[in-house]
C-alpha angles and dihedrals in degrees: 000000000000124000090253091053092046091050090048093053093048088051092049093050097045146159095077130183099184127070118222129193108215118178091336097312128103121233137171127022138337105268110103099207094165091065098037113137089225090073093058090042090054092053092043088066099030105031095157097049106135099166117044133184111207117201116210103009095186103187097342102264095127090037094062093040090056093045092050092065116102113256096027110124101178142004118196105199116197119198131174100210119073091207091058091049089052091052092047093050090051091053089048090060087057101043095037096216105153095177089085121083115190119210127188106225138155098230092202091072111004117128101235092190089075087069094057130239127310142198091235144355121230110204116172122163098354114092096066090057094060128094092208107032092164091062090049092052089049089055091048090052090054092061105033141025091213134055133180115199141182115184146145118249140187121266118235092251091054097049101105096143134070114202126171087352091304129118119229145094140272117249125202113238128205095229132222095324094060108080092205096047138085122263095245128066094251141015135204118241111197123204115257089256092052091047090056089047089054092052095047092045088056092053102267097132099177121052121184116198104214098177139353116202108197094172102047109145092235097042140290112324134192133197114204145161121212131188139180090229 
C-alpha cells in the first residue's frame, strides 16, 4: 500500500485517538500508545507474561506495543466498539503483527472465560467506564492470576453513594457515540479503598500501588498491579 493509499484509509476511518508511525510517517490521532509508560510498568511487574488479555483495545496502540515485547506469544485485545476494531484491524495489515487477536466484546457483560486463560490482564482506561466494576474484576480473576490496571477513582469527599457494599460515586458517560466513553449512560467510580476491596474480594491478595495521580485533569487516577500470589 502506498503512502497516499495509507493516508486515504486513515482519513476514511477517522476520527482517530491513537497515533501510529508507519514507514517513518505519522498517521491517526495524538495519543502515542506505543511509547506509553504503562507498557513498561506492566512488564516491570509481569516480566514473564507470554499471554496477555487486553481490556479496551481502542484502536490497537497498546495491543501492538504489548505484542512487540520479546517473550510475548499472544495478545487477545477486547474492544467494545466495532468501529475501533475495524481501525485496529486496518493498522494490523500495515504493521503485520499477527500475535494480536482483536475481539469485539461488550466488557460490561462479556464472558471472558470464552477467550481462555492468560498470564496477565492489561486494563488501562476501562474500569471507570463500567456500571458494575466489581463484576468485571470478578471476570478478570477467572481468567488470570495477575492484573495491571490504570483507572480513575472517586475521592473520599466525593463518595456519596454505596453500591454493592462499596463506596463511590456515579459518573455520567457519553454513551456509544462518544469514542472515549463507556457504552452505558453512567458508570460507578469506587474510592481507592473500595477498589482495593474489590480486587481482594476477587482473589487478588497482593495489590501494588505503582502511581497515584491526585491532580489528573479528569479526576484522581491510580496505576496498580494485583496478583493472587
